[in-house]
Predicted model as a PDB file, atoms N, CA, C, CB and O in Angstrom, pLDDT in the B-factor column:
MODEL        1                                                                  
ATOM      1  N   UNK A   1     114.119 107.283 107.072  1.00 70.00           N  
ATOM      2  CA  UNK A   1     113.329 106.846 106.513  1.00 70.00           C  
ATOM      3  C   UNK A   1     112.531 105.247 107.357  1.00 70.00           C  
ATOM      4  CB  UNK A   1     114.046 106.815 105.206  1.00 70.00           C  
ATOM      5  O   UNK A   1     111.585 104.571 106.954  1.00 70.00           O  
ATOM      6  N   UNK A   2     113.215 105.115 108.365  1.00 82.00           N  
ATOM      7  CA  UNK A   2     112.858 103.876 109.279  1.00 82.00           C  
ATOM      8  C   UNK A   2     111.497 104.151 109.695  1.00 82.00           C  
ATOM      9  CB  UNK A   2     113.839 103.662 110.614  1.00 82.00           C  
ATOM     10  O   UNK A   2     111.232 105.269 110.137  1.00 82.00           O  
ATOM     11  N   UNK A   3     110.424 103.074 109.582  1.00 83.00           N  
ATOM     12  CA  UNK A   3     109.283 103.661 110.058  1.00 83.00           C  
ATOM     13  C   UNK A   3     108.248 103.974 109.280  1.00 83.00           C  
ATOM     14  CB  UNK A   3     109.547 104.630 110.603  1.00 83.00           C  
ATOM     15  O   UNK A   3     107.058 103.783 109.529  1.00 83.00           O  
ATOM     16  N   UNK A   4     108.861 104.603 108.054  1.00 87.00           N  
ATOM     17  CA  UNK A   4     107.671 105.140 107.075  1.00 87.00           C  
ATOM     18  C   UNK A   4     107.794 104.317 106.089  1.00 87.00           C  
ATOM     19  CB  UNK A   4     107.709 106.644 106.520  1.00 87.00           C  
ATOM     20  O   UNK A   4     108.684 103.479 105.948  1.00 87.00           O  
ATOM     21  N   UNK A   5     106.489 104.639 105.059  1.00 89.00           N  
ATOM     22  CA  UNK A   5     106.497 103.753 103.849  1.00 89.00           C  
ATOM     23  C   UNK A   5     107.046 104.594 102.717  1.00 89.00           C  
ATOM     24  CB  UNK A   5     105.028 103.179 103.486  1.00 89.00           C  
ATOM     25  O   UNK A   5     107.419 105.767 102.692  1.00 89.00           O  
ATOM     26  N   UNK A   6     106.987 103.616 101.748  1.00 88.00           N  
ATOM     27  CA  UNK A   6     107.388 103.922 100.377  1.00 88.00           C  
ATOM     28  C   UNK A   6     106.555 105.088  99.852  1.00 88.00           C  
ATOM     29  CB  UNK A   6     107.230 102.677  99.462  1.00 88.00           C  
ATOM     30  O   UNK A   6     107.073 105.992  99.197  1.00 88.00           O  
ATOM     31  N   UNK A   7     105.388 105.057 100.118  1.00 90.00           N  
ATOM     32  CA  UNK A   7     104.624 106.220  99.877  1.00 90.00           C  
ATOM     33  C   UNK A   7     104.775 107.704 100.796  1.00 90.00           C  
ATOM     34  CB  UNK A   7     103.279 105.690 100.006  1.00 90.00           C  
ATOM     35  O   UNK A   7     104.528 108.807 100.308  1.00 90.00           O  
ATOM     36  N   UNK A   8     105.057 107.566 101.678  1.00 90.00           N  
ATOM     37  CA  UNK A   8     105.367 108.519 102.515  1.00 90.00           C  
ATOM     38  C   UNK A   8     106.701 109.420 102.148  1.00 90.00           C  
ATOM     39  CB  UNK A   8     105.465 107.857 103.766  1.00 90.00           C  
ATOM     40  O   UNK A   8     106.791 110.632 102.349  1.00 90.00           O  
ATOM     41  N   UNK A   9     107.645 108.638 101.610  1.00 89.00           N  
ATOM     42  CA  UNK A   9     109.078 108.818 101.317  1.00 89.00           C  
ATOM     43  C   UNK A   9     109.018 109.433  99.837  1.00 89.00           C  
ATOM     44  CB  UNK A   9     109.976 107.342 101.430  1.00 89.00           C  
ATOM     45  O   UNK A   9     109.781 110.323  99.459  1.00 89.00           O  
ATOM     46  N   UNK A  10     108.167 108.939  99.163  1.00 89.00           N  
ATOM     47  CA  UNK A  10     107.871 109.411  97.712  1.00 89.00           C  
ATOM     48  C   UNK A  10     109.101 109.659  96.839  1.00 89.00           C  
ATOM     49  CB  UNK A  10     107.068 110.735  97.742  1.00 89.00           C  
ATOM     50  O   UNK A  10     109.205 110.716  96.218  1.00 89.00           O  
ATOM     51  N   UNK A  11     110.088 108.652  96.775  1.00 91.00           N  
ATOM     52  CA  UNK A  11     111.560 108.476  96.633  1.00 91.00           C  
ATOM     53  C   UNK A  11     111.490 109.080  95.114  1.00 91.00           C  
ATOM     54  CB  UNK A  11     112.228 106.740  96.862  1.00 91.00           C  
ATOM     55  O   UNK A  11     112.265 109.976  94.781  1.00 91.00           O  
ATOM     56  N   UNK A  12     110.581 108.577  94.267  1.00 92.00           N  
ATOM     57  CA  UNK A  12     110.735 109.056  92.821  1.00 92.00           C  
ATOM     58  C   UNK A  12     110.383 110.929  92.641  1.00 92.00           C  
ATOM     59  CB  UNK A  12     109.484 108.003  91.830  1.00 92.00           C  
ATOM     60  O   UNK A  12     110.933 111.713  91.867  1.00 92.00           O  
ATOM     61  N   UNK A  13     109.413 111.176  93.544  1.00 94.00           N  
ATOM     62  CA  UNK A  13     109.009 112.632  93.330  1.00 94.00           C  
ATOM     63  C   UNK A  13     110.333 113.685  93.832  1.00 94.00           C  
ATOM     64  CB  UNK A  13     107.505 112.936  94.307  1.00 94.00           C  
ATOM     65  O   UNK A  13     110.857 114.588  93.180  1.00 94.00           O  
ATOM     66  N   UNK A  14     110.666 113.188  95.291  1.00 93.00           N  
ATOM     67  CA  UNK A  14     111.155 114.004  95.946  1.00 93.00           C  
ATOM     68  C   UNK A  14     113.025 113.794  95.705  1.00 93.00           C  
ATOM     69  CB  UNK A  14     110.457 113.798  97.397  1.00 93.00           C  
ATOM     70  O   UNK A  14     113.931 114.587  95.964  1.00 93.00           O  
ATOM     71  N   UNK A  15     113.062 112.769  95.270  1.00 95.00           N  
ATOM     72  CA  UNK A  15     114.576 112.152  95.124  1.00 95.00           C  
ATOM     73  C   UNK A  15     114.983 111.924  93.727  1.00 95.00           C  
ATOM     74  CB  UNK A  15     114.734 110.729  95.851  1.00 95.00           C  
ATOM     75  O   UNK A  15     116.164 111.922  93.382  1.00 95.00           O  
ATOM     76  N   UNK A  16     113.921 111.717  92.868  1.00 96.00           N  
ATOM     77  CA  UNK A  16     114.313 111.181  91.410  1.00 96.00           C  
ATOM     78  C   UNK A  16     114.966 109.877  91.266  1.00 96.00           C  
ATOM     79  CB  UNK A  16     115.245 112.102  90.755  1.00 96.00           C  
ATOM     80  O   UNK A  16     115.799 109.654  90.388  1.00 96.00           O  
ATOM     81  N   UNK A  17     114.445 108.716  92.441  1.00 95.00           N  
ATOM     82  CA  UNK A  17     114.969 107.497  92.474  1.00 95.00           C  
ATOM     83  C   UNK A  17     114.025 106.682  92.343  1.00 95.00           C  
ATOM     84  CB  UNK A  17     115.668 107.224  93.482  1.00 95.00           C  
ATOM     85  O   UNK A  17     112.837 106.973  92.475  1.00 95.00           O  
ATOM     86  N   UNK A  18     114.508 105.492  92.049  1.00 94.00           N  
ATOM     87  CA  UNK A  18     113.390 104.347  91.752  1.00 94.00           C  
ATOM     88  C   UNK A  18     113.807 103.380  92.582  1.00 94.00           C  
ATOM     89  CB  UNK A  18     113.251 103.750  90.228  1.00 94.00           C  
ATOM     90  O   UNK A  18     115.015 103.174  92.469  1.00 94.00           O  
ATOM     91  N   UNK A  19     113.126 102.542  93.569  1.00 93.00           N  
ATOM     92  CA  UNK A  19     113.399 101.245  94.446  1.00 93.00           C  
ATOM     93  C   UNK A  19     113.176 100.350  93.586  1.00 93.00           C  
ATOM     94  CB  UNK A  19     112.566 100.970  95.720  1.00 93.00           C  
ATOM     95  O   UNK A  19     112.108 100.328  92.975  1.00 93.00           O  
ATOM     96  N   UNK A  20     114.127  99.464  93.384  1.00 92.00           N  
ATOM     97  CA  UNK A  20     114.161  98.214  92.742  1.00 92.00           C  
ATOM     98  C   UNK A  20     113.282  97.286  93.422  1.00 92.00           C  
ATOM     99  CB  UNK A  20     115.498  97.689  92.670  1.00 92.00           C  
ATOM    100  O   UNK A  20     112.235  96.716  93.115  1.00 92.00           O  
ATOM    101  N   UNK A  21     114.164  97.317  94.622  1.00 92.00           N  
ATOM    102  CA  UNK A  21     113.755  95.958  95.850  1.00 92.00           C  
ATOM    103  C   UNK A  21     114.671  96.447  97.104  1.00 92.00           C  
ATOM    104  CB  UNK A  21     114.371  93.967  95.261  1.00 92.00           C  
ATOM    105  O   UNK A  21     115.539  97.306  97.258  1.00 92.00           O  
ATOM    106  N   UNK A  22     114.066  95.507  97.890  1.00 92.00           N  
ATOM    107  CA  UNK A  22     114.572  95.612  99.713  1.00 92.00           C  
ATOM    108  C   UNK A  22     115.021  94.335  99.811  1.00 92.00           C  
ATOM    109  CB  UNK A  22     113.252  95.914 101.100  1.00 92.00           C  
ATOM    110  O   UNK A  22     114.417  93.351  99.384  1.00 92.00           O  
ATOM    111  N   UNK A  23     116.246  94.331 100.458  1.00 92.00           N  
ATOM    112  CA  UNK A  23     116.782  92.945 101.273  1.00 92.00           C  
ATOM    113  C   UNK A  23     116.695  93.292 102.340  1.00 92.00           C  
ATOM    114  CB  UNK A  23     118.159  92.346 101.122  1.00 92.00           C  
ATOM    115  O   UNK A  23     117.131  94.366 102.754  1.00 92.00           O  
ATOM    116  N   UNK A  24     116.030  92.330 103.096  1.00 88.00           N  
ATOM    117  CA  UNK A  24     115.470  92.614 104.581  1.00 88.00           C  
ATOM    118  C   UNK A  24     115.902  91.107 105.027  1.00 88.00           C  
ATOM    119  CB  UNK A  24     113.542  93.071 104.763  1.00 88.00           C  
ATOM    120  O   UNK A  24     115.890  90.125 104.285  1.00 88.00           O  
ATOM    121  N   UNK A  25     116.326  91.137 106.546  1.00 80.00           N  
ATOM    122  CA  UNK A  25     116.651  90.004 107.250  1.00 80.00           C  
ATOM    123  C   UNK A  25     115.155  89.339 107.361  1.00 80.00           C  
ATOM    124  CB  UNK A  25     117.446  90.354 108.704  1.00 80.00           C  
ATOM    125  O   UNK A  25     114.048  89.801 107.639  1.00 80.00           O  
ATOM    126  N   UNK A  26     115.711  87.859 106.965  1.00 74.00           N  
ATOM    127  CA  UNK A  26     114.577  86.716 107.028  1.00 74.00           C  
ATOM    128  C   UNK A  26     114.051  86.748 108.950  1.00 74.00           C  
ATOM    129  CB  UNK A  26     115.499  84.798 106.396  1.00 74.00           C  
ATOM    130  O   UNK A  26     114.761  86.781 109.955  1.00 74.00           O  
ATOM    131  N   UNK A  27     112.570  86.719 108.797  1.00 66.00           N  
ATOM    132  CA  UNK A  27     111.935  86.538 109.875  1.00 66.00           C  
ATOM    133  C   UNK A  27     112.538  85.763 111.008  1.00 66.00           C  
ATOM    134  CB  UNK A  27     110.882  86.056 109.524  1.00 66.00           C  
ATOM    135  O   UNK A  27     112.348  86.212 112.139  1.00 66.00           O  
ATOM    136  N   UNK A  28     113.357  84.473 110.844  1.00 59.00           N  
ATOM    137  CA  UNK A  28     113.613  83.707 111.838  1.00 59.00           C  
ATOM    138  C   UNK A  28     115.177  84.099 111.934  1.00 59.00           C  
ATOM    139  CB  UNK A  28     113.183  82.167 111.593  1.00 59.00           C  
ATOM    140  O   UNK A  28     115.879  83.283 112.532  1.00 59.00           O  
ATOM    141  N   UNK A  29     115.879  85.388 111.353  1.00 50.00           N  
ATOM    142  CA  UNK A  29     117.225  85.483 111.709  1.00 50.00           C  
ATOM    143  C   UNK A  29     117.537  86.027 113.028  1.00 50.00           C  
ATOM    144  CB  UNK A  29     117.860  86.213 110.789  1.00 50.00           C  
ATOM    145  O   UNK A  29     118.740  86.267 113.134  1.00 50.00           O  
ATOM    146  N   UNK A  30     116.884  86.287 114.015  1.00 55.00           N  
ATOM    147  CA  UNK A  30     117.200  86.670 115.399  1.00 55.00           C  
ATOM    148  C   UNK A  30     117.404  85.073 115.925  1.00 55.00           C  
ATOM    149  CB  UNK A  30     115.864  87.684 116.241  1.00 55.00           C  
ATOM    150  O   UNK A  30     118.546  84.930 116.364  1.00 55.00           O  
ATOM    151  N   UNK A  31     116.780  84.116 115.979  1.00 51.00           N  
ATOM    152  CA  UNK A  31     117.036  83.031 116.310  1.00 51.00           C  
ATOM    153  C   UNK A  31     118.249  82.094 115.884  1.00 51.00           C  
ATOM    154  CB  UNK A  31     116.075  82.625 116.100  1.00 51.00           C  
ATOM    155  O   UNK A  31     118.808  81.206 116.528  1.00 51.00           O  
ATOM    156  N   UNK A  32     118.533  82.673 114.316  1.00 50.00           N  
ATOM    157  CA  UNK A  32     119.742  82.092 113.719  1.00 50.00           C  
ATOM    158  C   UNK A  32     120.895  82.884 114.187  1.00 50.00           C  
ATOM    159  CB  UNK A  32     119.688  82.065 112.180  1.00 50.00           C  
ATOM    160  O   UNK A  32     122.012  82.446 113.912  1.00 50.00           O  
ATOM    161  N   UNK A  33     120.793  83.992 114.858  1.00 52.00           N  
ATOM    162  CA  UNK A  33     122.083  85.007 115.156  1.00 52.00           C  
ATOM    163  C   UNK A  33     122.171  84.361 116.597  1.00 52.00           C  
ATOM    164  CB  UNK A  33     121.803  86.999 115.084  1.00 52.00           C  
ATOM    165  O   UNK A  33     123.332  84.108 116.919  1.00 52.00           O  
ATOM    166  N   UNK A  34     121.351  84.083 117.403  1.00 55.00           N  
ATOM    167  CA  UNK A  34     121.468  83.527 118.907  1.00 55.00           C  
ATOM    168  C   UNK A  34     122.259  82.121 118.862  1.00 55.00           C  
ATOM    169  CB  UNK A  34     119.861  83.276 119.626  1.00 55.00           C  
ATOM    170  O   UNK A  34     123.041  81.778 119.748  1.00 55.00           O  
ATOM    171  N   UNK A  35     121.984  81.415 117.817  1.00 56.00           N  
ATOM    172  CA  UNK A  35     122.574  80.301 117.437  1.00 56.00           C  
ATOM    173  C   UNK A  35     124.095  80.441 116.949  1.00 56.00           C  
ATOM    174  CB  UNK A  35     121.740  79.761 116.449  1.00 56.00           C  
ATOM    175  O   UNK A  35     124.785  79.423 117.007  1.00 56.00           O  
ATOM    176  N   UNK A  36     124.545  81.375 116.574  1.00 57.00           N  
ATOM    177  CA  UNK A  36     125.931  81.380 116.047  1.00 57.00           C  
ATOM    178  C   UNK A  36     125.811  81.419 114.326  1.00 57.00           C  
ATOM    179  CB  UNK A  36     126.775  79.936 116.646  1.00 57.00           C  
ATOM    180  O   UNK A  36     126.787  81.405 113.575  1.00 57.00           O  
ATOM    181  N   UNK A  37     125.057  81.446 114.099  1.00 59.00           N  
ATOM    182  CA  UNK A  37     124.332  81.302 112.531  1.00 59.00           C  
ATOM    183  C   UNK A  37     124.382  82.605 111.863  1.00 59.00           C  
ATOM    184  CB  UNK A  37     122.648  80.843 112.547  1.00 59.00           C  
ATOM    185  O   UNK A  37     124.087  83.647 112.448  1.00 59.00           O  
ATOM    186  N   UNK A  38     124.708  82.557 110.798  1.00 62.00           N  
ATOM    187  CA  UNK A  38     124.623  83.509 109.846  1.00 62.00           C  
ATOM    188  C   UNK A  38     123.264  84.058 109.333  1.00 62.00           C  
ATOM    189  CB  UNK A  38     125.290  83.025 108.856  1.00 62.00           C  
ATOM    190  O   UNK A  38     122.595  83.240 108.702  1.00 62.00           O  
ATOM    191  N   UNK A  39     122.727  85.327 109.497  1.00 63.00           N  
ATOM    192  CA  UNK A  39     121.616  85.774 109.577  1.00 63.00           C  
ATOM    193  C   UNK A  39     121.429  86.058 107.843  1.00 63.00           C  
ATOM    194  CB  UNK A  39     121.551  87.006 110.694  1.00 63.00           C  
ATOM    195  O   UNK A  39     122.064  86.783 107.077  1.00 63.00           O  
ATOM    196  N   UNK A  40     120.328  85.189 107.639  1.00 78.00           N  
ATOM    197  CA  UNK A  40     119.808  85.103 106.326  1.00 78.00           C  
ATOM    198  C   UNK A  40     118.848  86.182 105.814  1.00 78.00           C  
ATOM    199  CB  UNK A  40     119.181  83.890 106.232  1.00 78.00           C  
ATOM    200  O   UNK A  40     117.983  86.607 106.580  1.00 78.00           O  
ATOM    201  N   UNK A  41     118.918  86.502 104.953  1.00 82.00           N  
ATOM    202  CA  UNK A  41     118.008  87.459 103.945  1.00 82.00           C  
ATOM    203  C   UNK A  41     117.098  87.206 103.209  1.00 82.00           C  
ATOM    204  CB  UNK A  41     118.542  87.995 103.127  1.00 82.00           C  
ATOM    205  O   UNK A  41     116.973  86.046 102.817  1.00 82.00           O  
ATOM    206  N   UNK A  42     116.225  88.168 102.816  1.00 84.00           N  
ATOM    207  CA  UNK A  42     115.205  87.741 101.839  1.00 84.00           C  
ATOM    208  C   UNK A  42     114.813  88.997 101.166  1.00 84.00           C  
ATOM    209  CB  UNK A  42     113.955  86.998 102.492  1.00 84.00           C  
ATOM    210  O   UNK A  42     114.851  90.080 101.748  1.00 84.00           O  
ATOM    211  N   UNK A  43     114.431  88.850  99.924  1.00 88.00           N  
ATOM    212  CA  UNK A  43     114.237  89.909  98.833  1.00 88.00           C  
ATOM    213  C   UNK A  43     112.855  90.029  98.988  1.00 88.00           C  
ATOM    214  CB  UNK A  43     114.702  89.550  97.290  1.00 88.00           C  
ATOM    215  O   UNK A  43     112.117  89.044  98.985  1.00 88.00           O  
ATOM    216  N   UNK A  44     112.433  91.252  99.133  1.00 87.00           N  
ATOM    217  CA  UNK A  44     111.138  91.607  98.875  1.00 87.00           C  
ATOM    218  C   UNK A  44     110.298  91.643  97.769  1.00 87.00           C  
ATOM    219  CB  UNK A  44     111.081  92.496  99.179  1.00 87.00           C  
ATOM    220  O   UNK A  44     109.071  91.543  97.779  1.00 87.00           O  
ATOM    221  N   UNK A  45     111.126  91.810  96.696  1.00 84.00           N  
ATOM    222  CA  UNK A  45     110.852  91.818  94.992  1.00 84.00           C  
ATOM    223  C   UNK A  45     110.166  93.128  95.087  1.00 84.00           C  
ATOM    224  CB  UNK A  45     109.766  90.416  94.179  1.00 84.00           C  
ATOM    225  O   UNK A  45     110.405  93.890  96.024  1.00 84.00           O  
ATOM    226  N   UNK A  46     109.196  93.459  94.011  1.00 85.00           N  
ATOM    227  CA  UNK A  46     108.782  94.959  93.975  1.00 85.00           C  
ATOM    228  C   UNK A  46     107.967  95.416  95.042  1.00 85.00           C  
ATOM    229  CB  UNK A  46     108.045  95.290  92.776  1.00 85.00           C  
ATOM    230  O   UNK A  46     106.801  95.020  95.028  1.00 85.00           O  
ATOM    231  N   UNK A  47     108.391  96.298  96.130  1.00 85.00           N  
ATOM    232  CA  UNK A  47     107.657  96.628  97.121  1.00 85.00           C  
ATOM    233  C   UNK A  47     106.427  97.526  96.865  1.00 85.00           C  
ATOM    234  CB  UNK A  47     108.473  97.151  97.969  1.00 85.00           C  
ATOM    235  O   UNK A  47     106.384  98.265  95.882  1.00 85.00           O  
ATOM    236  N   UNK A  48     105.624  97.462  97.590  1.00 86.00           N  
ATOM    237  CA  UNK A  48     104.373  98.654  97.294  1.00 86.00           C  
ATOM    238  C   UNK A  48     104.320  99.507  98.085  1.00 86.00           C  
ATOM    239  CB  UNK A  48     102.995  98.284  97.284  1.00 86.00           C  
ATOM    240  O   UNK A  48     104.822  99.241  99.177  1.00 86.00           O  
ATOM    241  N   UNK A  49     103.648 101.008  97.881  1.00 87.00           N  
ATOM    242  CA  UNK A  49     103.612 102.167  98.653  1.00 87.00           C  
ATOM    243  C   UNK A  49     103.448 101.837 100.166  1.00 87.00           C  
ATOM    244  CB  UNK A  49     102.509 103.045  98.157  1.00 87.00           C  
ATOM    245  O   UNK A  49     103.969 102.567 101.008  1.00 87.00           O  
ATOM    246  N   UNK A  50     102.679 100.667 100.532  1.00 90.00           N  
ATOM    247  CA  UNK A  50     102.529 100.526 102.068  1.00 90.00           C  
ATOM    248  C   UNK A  50     103.569 100.069 102.712  1.00 90.00           C  
ATOM    249  CB  UNK A  50     101.525  99.707 102.466  1.00 90.00           C  
ATOM    250  O   UNK A  50     103.573 100.141 103.941  1.00 90.00           O  
ATOM    251  N   UNK A  51     104.612  99.530 102.046  1.00 87.00           N  
ATOM    252  CA  UNK A  51     105.655  98.816 102.658  1.00 87.00           C  
ATOM    253  C   UNK A  51     106.302  99.902 104.030  1.00 87.00           C  
ATOM    254  CB  UNK A  51     106.855  98.426 101.334  1.00 87.00           C  
ATOM    255  O   UNK A  51     106.421 101.115 103.851  1.00 87.00           O  
ATOM    256  N   UNK A  52     106.568  99.414 104.991  1.00 89.00           N  
ATOM    257  CA  UNK A  52     107.376 100.289 105.993  1.00 89.00           C  
ATOM    258  C   UNK A  52     108.856  99.949 105.945  1.00 89.00           C  
ATOM    259  CB  UNK A  52     106.861 100.083 107.503  1.00 89.00           C  
ATOM    260  O   UNK A  52     109.170  98.789 105.677  1.00 89.00           O  
ATOM    261  N   UNK A  53     109.731 100.800 106.166  1.00 89.00           N  
ATOM    262  CA  UNK A  53     111.228 100.511 105.937  1.00 89.00           C  
ATOM    263  C   UNK A  53     111.446  99.988 107.615  1.00 89.00           C  
ATOM    264  CB  UNK A  53     112.313 102.122 105.320  1.00 89.00           C  
ATOM    265  O   UNK A  53     110.814 100.370 108.599  1.00 89.00           O  
ATOM    266  N   UNK A  54     112.313  99.214 107.558  1.00 88.00           N  
ATOM    267  CA  UNK A  54     113.069  98.708 108.871  1.00 88.00           C  
ATOM    268  C   UNK A  54     114.748  99.492 109.052  1.00 88.00           C  
ATOM    269  CB  UNK A  54     113.243  96.792 108.678  1.00 88.00           C  
ATOM    270  O   UNK A  54     115.266 100.073 108.100  1.00 88.00           O  
ATOM    271  N   UNK A  55     115.176  99.418 109.911  1.00 88.00           N  
ATOM    272  CA  UNK A  55     116.543 100.025 109.816  1.00 88.00           C  
ATOM    273  C   UNK A  55     117.405  99.128 109.441  1.00 88.00           C  
ATOM    274  CB  UNK A  55     117.036 100.604 110.985  1.00 88.00           C  
ATOM    275  O   UNK A  55     118.554  99.570 109.431  1.00 88.00           O  
ATOM    276  N   UNK A  56     117.298  98.008 109.119  1.00 86.00           N  
ATOM    277  CA  UNK A  56     118.031  97.075 108.708  1.00 86.00           C  
ATOM    278  C   UNK A  56     118.171  96.639 107.200  1.00 86.00           C  
ATOM    279  CB  UNK A  56     117.657  96.171 109.400  1.00 86.00           C  
ATOM    280  O   UNK A  56     118.960  95.845 106.689  1.00 86.00           O  
ATOM    281  N   UNK A  57     117.209  97.365 106.666  1.00 90.00           N  
ATOM    282  CA  UNK A  57     116.639  96.919 105.315  1.00 90.00           C  
ATOM    283  C   UNK A  57     117.935  97.788 104.294  1.00 90.00           C  
ATOM    284  CB  UNK A  57     114.665  97.557 105.052  1.00 90.00           C  
ATOM    285  O   UNK A  57     118.647  98.734 104.633  1.00 90.00           O  
ATOM    286  N   UNK A  58     117.895  97.149 103.150  1.00 91.00           N  
ATOM    287  CA  UNK A  58     118.951  97.306 102.436  1.00 91.00           C  
ATOM    288  C   UNK A  58     118.218  97.774 100.950  1.00 91.00           C  
ATOM    289  CB  UNK A  58     119.889  95.924 102.479  1.00 91.00           C  
ATOM    290  O   UNK A  58     117.847  96.998 100.069  1.00 91.00           O  
ATOM    291  N   UNK A  59     118.145  98.912 100.939  1.00 92.00           N  
ATOM    292  CA  UNK A  59     117.482  99.604  99.662  1.00 92.00           C  
ATOM    293  C   UNK A  59     118.320  99.235  98.215  1.00 92.00           C  
ATOM    294  CB  UNK A  59     117.511 101.378  99.914  1.00 92.00           C  
ATOM    295  O   UNK A  59     119.485  99.627  98.146  1.00 92.00           O  
ATOM    296  N   UNK A  60     117.867  98.650  97.316  1.00 93.00           N  
ATOM    297  CA  UNK A  60     118.499  98.655  96.020  1.00 93.00           C  
ATOM    298  C   UNK A  60     117.449  99.956  95.042  1.00 93.00           C  
ATOM    299  CB  UNK A  60     118.446  96.801  95.330  1.00 93.00           C  
ATOM    300  O   UNK A  60     116.278  99.991  94.663  1.00 93.00           O  
ATOM    301  N   UNK A  61     118.597 100.854  94.943  1.00 94.00           N  
ATOM    302  CA  UNK A  61     117.945 101.968  94.296  1.00 94.00           C  
ATOM    303  C   UNK A  61     118.602 102.241  92.896  1.00 94.00           C  
ATOM    304  CB  UNK A  61     118.024 103.232  95.216  1.00 94.00           C  
ATOM    305  O   UNK A  61     119.784 101.939  92.734  1.00 94.00           O  
ATOM    306  N   UNK A  62     117.864 102.809  91.871  1.00 96.00           N  
ATOM    307  CA  UNK A  62     118.376 103.144  90.451  1.00 96.00           C  
ATOM    308  C   UNK A  62     118.240 104.567  90.317  1.00 96.00           C  
ATOM    309  CB  UNK A  62     117.588 102.413  89.266  1.00 96.00           C  
ATOM    310  O   UNK A  62     117.129 105.040  90.555  1.00 96.00           O  
ATOM    311  N   UNK A  63     119.246 105.391  89.952  1.00 97.00           N  
ATOM    312  CA  UNK A  63     119.236 106.743  89.759  1.00 97.00           C  
ATOM    313  C   UNK A  63     120.556 107.401  89.755  1.00 97.00           C  
ATOM    314  CB  UNK A  63     118.447 107.303  90.695  1.00 97.00           C  
ATOM    315  O   UNK A  63     121.522 106.725  90.109  1.00 97.00           O  
ATOM    316  N   UNK A  64     120.716 108.532  89.430  1.00 97.00           N  
ATOM    317  CA  UNK A  64     122.170 109.302  89.404  1.00 97.00           C  
ATOM    318  C   UNK A  64     122.872 109.113  90.890  1.00 97.00           C  
ATOM    319  CB  UNK A  64     121.952 111.111  89.060  1.00 97.00           C  
ATOM    320  O   UNK A  64     122.267 108.863  91.932  1.00 97.00           O  
ATOM    321  N   UNK A  65     124.204 109.282  90.742  1.00 96.00           N  
ATOM    322  CA  UNK A  65     124.878 109.201  92.050  1.00 96.00           C  
ATOM    323  C   UNK A  65     124.593 110.293  92.868  1.00 96.00           C  
ATOM    324  CB  UNK A  65     126.287 109.103  91.935  1.00 96.00           C  
ATOM    325  O   UNK A  65     124.525 110.060  94.075  1.00 96.00           O  
ATOM    326  N   UNK A  66     124.416 111.405  92.490  1.00 97.00           N  
ATOM    327  CA  UNK A  66     124.080 112.752  93.111  1.00 97.00           C  
ATOM    328  C   UNK A  66     123.122 112.544  93.632  1.00 97.00           C  
ATOM    329  CB  UNK A  66     123.923 113.875  92.389  1.00 97.00           C  
ATOM    330  O   UNK A  66     123.228 112.498  94.858  1.00 97.00           O  
ATOM    331  N   UNK A  67     121.886 112.339  93.121  1.00 96.00           N  
ATOM    332  CA  UNK A  67     120.467 111.973  93.725  1.00 96.00           C  
ATOM    333  C   UNK A  67     120.546 110.815  94.845  1.00 96.00           C  
ATOM    334  CB  UNK A  67     119.450 111.436  92.486  1.00 96.00           C  
ATOM    335  O   UNK A  67     119.922 110.950  95.898  1.00 96.00           O  
ATOM    336  N   UNK A  68     121.173 109.905  94.641  1.00 95.00           N  
ATOM    337  CA  UNK A  68     121.271 108.755  95.746  1.00 95.00           C  
ATOM    338  C   UNK A  68     122.182 109.465  96.760  1.00 95.00           C  
ATOM    339  CB  UNK A  68     121.972 107.190  95.174  1.00 95.00           C  
ATOM    340  O   UNK A  68     121.852 109.199  97.916  1.00 95.00           O  
ATOM    341  N   UNK A  69     123.169 110.242  96.661  1.00 95.00           N  
ATOM    342  CA  UNK A  69     123.742 110.918  97.818  1.00 95.00           C  
ATOM    343  C   UNK A  69     122.856 111.710  98.453  1.00 95.00           C  
ATOM    344  CB  UNK A  69     124.829 111.684  97.518  1.00 95.00           C  
ATOM    345  O   UNK A  69     122.796 111.470  99.659  1.00 95.00           O  
ATOM    346  N   UNK A  70     122.116 112.605  98.053  1.00 94.00           N  
ATOM    347  CA  UNK A  70     121.232 113.422  98.152  1.00 94.00           C  
ATOM    348  C   UNK A  70     120.288 112.726  99.163  1.00 94.00           C  
ATOM    349  CB  UNK A  70     120.720 113.795  96.853  1.00 94.00           C  
ATOM    350  O   UNK A  70     120.130 113.193 100.291  1.00 94.00           O  
ATOM    351  N   UNK A  71     119.702 111.673  98.768  1.00 92.00           N  
ATOM    352  CA  UNK A  71     118.696 111.179  99.528  1.00 92.00           C  
ATOM    353  C   UNK A  71     119.394 110.751 101.371  1.00 92.00           C  
ATOM    354  CB  UNK A  71     118.089 109.741  98.511  1.00 92.00           C  
ATOM    355  O   UNK A  71     118.966 110.997 102.499  1.00 92.00           O  
ATOM    356  N   UNK A  72     120.473 110.112 100.907  1.00 90.00           N  
ATOM    357  CA  UNK A  72     121.169 109.500 102.066  1.00 90.00           C  
ATOM    358  C   UNK A  72     121.628 110.789 102.941  1.00 90.00           C  
ATOM    359  CB  UNK A  72     122.500 108.501 101.566  1.00 90.00           C  
ATOM    360  O   UNK A  72     121.366 110.992 104.127  1.00 90.00           O  
ATOM    361  N   UNK A  73     122.113 111.317 102.370  1.00 92.00           N  
ATOM    362  CA  UNK A  73     122.202 113.087 103.152  1.00 92.00           C  
ATOM    363  C   UNK A  73     120.885 113.306 104.080  1.00 92.00           C  
ATOM    364  CB  UNK A  73     122.107 114.622 101.724  1.00 92.00           C  
ATOM    365  O   UNK A  73     121.010 113.807 105.197  1.00 92.00           O  
ATOM    366  N   UNK A  74     119.931 113.007 103.697  1.00 86.00           N  
ATOM    367  CA  UNK A  74     118.485 113.362 104.426  1.00 86.00           C  
ATOM    368  C   UNK A  74     118.097 112.675 105.315  1.00 86.00           C  
ATOM    369  CB  UNK A  74     117.398 113.351 103.701  1.00 86.00           C  
ATOM    370  O   UNK A  74     117.204 113.025 106.087  1.00 86.00           O  
ATOM    371  N   UNK A  75     118.820 111.353 105.375  1.00 77.00           N  
ATOM    372  CA  UNK A  75     118.209 110.352 106.313  1.00 77.00           C  
ATOM    373  C   UNK A  75     118.887 110.198 107.566  1.00 77.00           C  
ATOM    374  CB  UNK A  75     118.141 109.050 105.718  1.00 77.00           C  
ATOM    375  O   UNK A  75     118.463 109.402 108.403  1.00 77.00           O  
TER     376      UNK A  75                                                      
ENDMDL                                                                          
END                                                                             
C-alpha cells in the first residue's frame, strides 16, 4: 500500500473495508527523534482518494476481521 493512493488501493471495493482515518507521524518528528524526544503523531481526518500512504501510517479500518486479515495478507 505504501506509495499508492487510497483511490488506487480501493479498499471498499476490493477488500470490503472502510478507512476511517490515518494516524501519521507529524512532520517535525524526525527532529524530535534526533533530540531523543517521543515522535508526535497527527490524525489525518477523513482522507481523500488522492492521499498517498507512507510506510509508517497507521490505518484505522472498519470491517470484518476476515476482510482486514485478507487486506493485511496482500500487503
